[in-house]
N, C-alpha and C positions, 0 to 999 in steps of 0.2 A: 832504775826500776822504781815504779811509783809505790806508795804505801799500800794501795789497794791490791796490787799484784803480789806484794809480799805477804799478804794475809793468807793464811792456810784455809782453803775451802772445807766446809763441814756440811755433810748430808745428814739430815735428821730423818730417821726411819721410824715412823710411828705406825700403829695399827692396833686393832682391838685384840682381845685375848685370843691367843691360839691362831692368829691370822697367818702366820708363817714368816714373821720378821727374821727369826734366827736362821731359818733355812735360806732365805734370801741373802742374808749378810754372809753366811758361810760360802755361798757360791761366789759372791763378790770377791772375798778374801782369796778364794782358790783360783780366781781368774783375773787377777789385778794387772797382768800384762806389764810387770815390771814397776808399777806405781807403789810407792812406799805408803802404807796405810796405818792409821791409828784407829783405835776403837774404844768408845765408852759404852758400857753396857749397864743399863738401869733396871734392876729387878724389883719386883714387888714381893717381899718375903725375905726370910732370913737364910734360905738355902740358895746358893748360886747354881742355877741350872743352866740358863742361857750362856752365862760367861764360861762355864766349864766346857760346854759343847764347843763354843768357839775357840777357846784355848787349845782344844784338841786337834785343831785343823792342822797345825804343824807346818804352816806355809811361811816362806821367807818374806812375803809381802807385809805380813803383820805378825811379827814374832810376839811371844807371850808378853814380853816386857812393854809392848805397845797397846796392851789391852788393859783397861782400867774398869773395875766393877764398882758400882755404887748401889748400896742396898739400904740406905737410911731414909727412904721415902723418895718420891719422884723428884727428879732433878729441877723440874720447873718450881718446886717448892723450896729447894735447898741450894739455890744458885751459889751464894757466897760460901757456904760451909763445905759443899761437895763439888759443884761443877767447876768452879774457878780453880781449885787445887788439881782437879783431874786434867784440865787443859794445861795447867803449868807442867804437870808430869809428862804429858804426851809431847808437849812442844819443846821439852828439854831434851828429847831423845836425839841421838846421832847414830846414823845419818838422819837428817831432818825428815820428818813425816811430811808427805805431800798432800794428803787428804785424810780427813777424820770422819769416821762414821759414828753416829750417835744412835744407838738403839734404845728408844724410850721404853718405859714400863707400859704394859698394855692399858693401864688406867690413866696414863699421863695426857695432859692437854698440851699440844705443841706450841700453842701461841705464847704462853708465858716464857717458854724456854727460848723461842726465837727472839722475844723481846729483851731477853737477858743479854743477847749479842750487842745491844746498844750500850751496855755498861762500859765505862771508861776503862776498866781493868781488862776487858775482853775485846772491845771494838777494833782496837789498832792491830790485833794479832790474828783474829779469825773472822770469817764471814760465812753466812749460811748460803751454801751453793744451791740448795733446794730441799724441800720437804717432801718426802715420799711416804704416802699412806699405803699400807699393805691391808687388803680387804680380803677376807676369806669368801672366795666366790661361791663355793659349794654351800657354805653355811647360810650366806645371805640369800641365795637362790632358793634354798629349802626351808628357810625360816627357822633354823636350829641355833642361832645365836641367842644369847640371854634375852628373855622377854619378847620373843617372836620378832626381833628386830628385822630379820630377813624376810618375814612374811608381811611386813608392814605395806610394802607397795601393792602387793596382790590383794590384800584384805582390808585396805584402808577405808574404802567406802562401805563395805558390808559388815565389818567386825567392829562393833561399838565397844567391845571390851578391851581393845588395845589401849595401852596407857601411853599417850603421847608425850608425857612429861617424865618418863622413866629416865633416871640418871645414866644408865648404860647407853641408851639411845643418844643422849646428849654428848657423851664422850665420843661415840662413833661419828656423829655429825660434826662436831668440832674438829676432830682429826681430818676428816674429808675436806672441811671448809678451808683448812690451812695448807692443804696439799698443793704441790706443783705437778705431781704425777701420781697416779693411782695404780698400784700393782694388784690386779685381780688374781690372787693365788688360786691354786688347786683347779685351774681351768680345765685340766684333763678329766675332771669329774663332771663337767657340764655339757649337756647336750645343747643344741642351738636355742631351744626354748628357755632352759635354765640360764644360759648365758645372757639372753635378753632380760630376763627378770633381774639378774644380778646387776647388769649395767643400768637397768632403770632405777633401782633402789639407790645406787651410788649417784647416779645422774641427778636425782632430785635434790641432792645437797651440794652440787658443784655450782657455785655462783660465777665462776670464771670458766674460761676455755681450758680445761685441764684433760689431758689424754688419760684414757684407761687402758692399761696394757695387760693382756691376758698372760699369765705365767704358770707353768707347771713345775713343781718340785724346786722352786726358787731360781730356775735356769733363765737368766736374762743377761744379755750383753751388758757388762758394767758401763759402757759408754752411753747406754740409755739413761742411767741413773746419775752418773758422776760427770762433773764438768758442765753443769747447767749455767753456772755463772750468774745467778739471779740476785745475789745480795738481798735475800728475802727480809732481813731485818729492817731494811729500808722501805718495805712495802707492807709490813705486817699489819699496820692499822687498817688497811683496806680489806682485811680478811675478817669478816664478821662472824662471831661465834656467840654461843649462848652465854658465855661467861665474861662478855666484854664490859659489863658494868660492875664486875667484882674486882676489888683491889687484890684479893688473895683467894686462894681456894684450898680446901682440904679434901682428902678422899674419905670423908666420913660416911659415904654412902656404901663403903665396902669393908669387909672384915677379911683378915688374912691371918693364918696361923700354920705352924708346922706340925704335922702329925707324924709320930714315930711309930713304926710298925715292926713286928718281927720279921726275920728272914722268911721268905715265902717259898713254897714248893712249886707252884703252878702260876705262871704269869697270866694265863687266861682267867683264872679264878679272881686274881687280884683286879683284872680289868672289869669283871662282873661286879666286884664290890665298888669300884669307882663309879661305875654306871649307876648302881643302886643308890649311892650317896648323892649323886647329881639329881636323880629323879626324886628321891624322897626328901632331900634337904635343900635343894636349890643351889648346889655348888656350881659355880661358873667355870672354875679352872682348877686343875690339879697337875702338878709337875714335880719331878723329883727323881732320885736314884734309889734302886732297891736291890738288896742282896737276894739271890736265888740260891737256896741251899744246894750245895754240891756243884755249883757252876763257878768257874774262874772269872766270868765276865760280869760286868755291872749292867743292870737292867735300867734303861732309861724310860720313864713313864711320862707321857704328855696327854692331857685330856682337856677337852672343851665340852662342857656339858656332859651329856651321856656318851659322847664319842671318844674312844680311848685308843691311843697308839702306844706301842711299847716295842723296844728292841734293845739288843745288847750292843752298847756303843763302844766299849773298850774293856780290856782286862783290869781287874782291881790291881792297884799297884802295891808294891811291898810296903807294909807298915800303914796302909791307908785305912782310915775309919770306915768300916763297912756297914755302919748303921743304915737302916732304910728310912728315909725321910722324905715326906711329901709336903709340898707347899700347897695349901688349899685356900682358895679365894672365892668369896661369895658376897652377896649383898649384905649390908649391915643387919646383924641379928641372926645370922646363921647359927645353928645349934652345934657348937664344937663337940660337945660330948656325944651327941648322937652320931655325928659324922665319924668321929674316932672309933665308936663301937662298931660301926659298919665296916670300916677299913681294917680294923684289928680283929674282927670276928672270925 
């Protein structure tokens, strides 16, 4: 067996805030068809939401010990300190992991991460099977992603107020530019005209022949995403992005904090507060777990801008800390005090 076939393939799953990466990965874990998987989850913020959701899958293909969570900044910025030890941990598992999924932070740039696979400590053991970018089809089509990114295609010629240099747009474009496959999520919410708009926006940023796959509720055959065999790290220099001239990057364009709120009585009322915070203070993303008074179940809250989803994901466990904590992400300079007043009010 050659060295290349011994290397464990890794699929990098990238995507803008709230695009549906975690839903997609959960579906893959639950439909692995006997393949032994490992998972690295990189979150932006101090509360593990995505990792906790995925650990709750309870599937044999990816047991909890095969899931490693990184919350010390995006892994493209902390390769030596976080990413290499995470790989070491997963590759030491028995039985041997056959494929590793890497869910990046919504703010992460995939190119520096893929370039890290060229490091001597990494290159001989793993390879990038493919980069998958998950794009929120409904948001892109309706222009509801931060700073009207989704409306850019339809309004580019007529709307001179659009900021073409917005950093959120650059993150989105860089993720698409590095992708080998685009998952257009929430496609069940798109009529034919909206689907055309979404495809047009994504297509503008595809420099190569990359397929766009419409998906609803993360349901796609894992064989579409896994086993591409592309060794992306050997081709990454051909994928041009906004940050190619930068040696390093930081996420100084964003602020993140954890808001603690009291137990709530009405999830719908909390959703209205989250929407109010997004509209009044420019919040891009809210996610976390909340205690509902008198309920034995934990409430999961996920919001992108003013759009809020919430549901009870599982019972609170015996001895578990029931504090209600929400990760809030916004552009640099968001007013933490004002946001906390809205959420706690």
